[in-house]
C-alpha positions in Angstrom: 0.0 0.0 0.0 1.2 3.5 -0.8 -0.2 6.6 0.8 0.7 10.2 0.0 0.0 13.0 2.4 1.1 16.6 1.8 1.0 17.7 5.4 3.9 16.6 7.5 2.1 16.0 10.8 -0.7 13.8 9.5 1.9 12.0 7.2 4.0 11.0 10.2 1.0 9.9 12.1 -0.3 7.8 9.2 3.1 6.3 8.7 3.3 5.3 12.4 -0.2 3.9 12.5 -0.2 2.1 9.2 3.3 0.7 9.7 2.1 -0.8 12.9 -0.8 -2.6 11.2 0.8 -3.6 7.8 4.2 -4.8 6.8 4.0 -3.6 3.2 3.0 0.1 3.6 4.8 3.2 2.3 3.7 6.6 3.5 5.2 9.5 1.5 5.2 13.0 2.8 4.9 15.3 -0.2 2.7 16.7 -3.0 1.0 13.8 -4.8 1.2 15.9 -8.0 5.0 15.8 -7.8 5.7 12.3 -6.4 2.9 10.0 -7.6 4.1 9.9 -11.2 6.8 7.4 -10.2 4.2 4.9 -8.9 1.8 2.6 -10.7 -1.4 1.9 -8.8 -3.6 -1.2 -9.2 -6.3 0.5 -7.3 -6.9 4.0 -5.9 -9.3 3.7 -3.0 -9.8 7.4 -2.3 -8.4 10.7 -3.4 -9.6 13.3 -0.8 -10.9 15.9 -1.1 -12.2 14.8 -4.5 -14.1 11.8 -3.3 -17.9 12.1 -3.8 -18.9 9.6 -1.2 -22.6 10.5 -1.6 -22.4 9.0 -5.1 -21.2 5.6 -3.7 -24.5 3.7 -3.5 -23.3 0.5 -1.9 -20.2 0.9 0.4 -20.3 -2.9 1.2 -20.1 -3.7 -2.5 -17.1 -1.5 -2.9 -15.4 -3.1 0.1 -16.1 -6.6 -1.3 -14.5 -5.5 -4.6 -11.4 -4.2 -2.9 -11.1 -7.4 -0.8 -11.7 -9.6 -3.9 -8.6 -8.0 -5.5 -6.5 -9.1 -2.5 -6.6 -5.7 -0.6 -8.0 -4.9 2.8 -8.6 -8.2 4.6 -11.7 -7.0 6.5 -11.1 -3.2 6.7 
């Protein structure tokens, strides 16, 4: 999993929390528009603040799809 956060405080917090939960996580502190180009994503789960959650009709279906692709494991 790769996470990108522009603000240093939340980035460090996310890195600490996610690293304690998962062994294969990378949290990058920086501007996604500058650093994301060097990564290839199989799946982008969310891209705040651009997520329009009110348009997601069935959250459970989305979670099942994510898990069926081998991601999540009961998030």
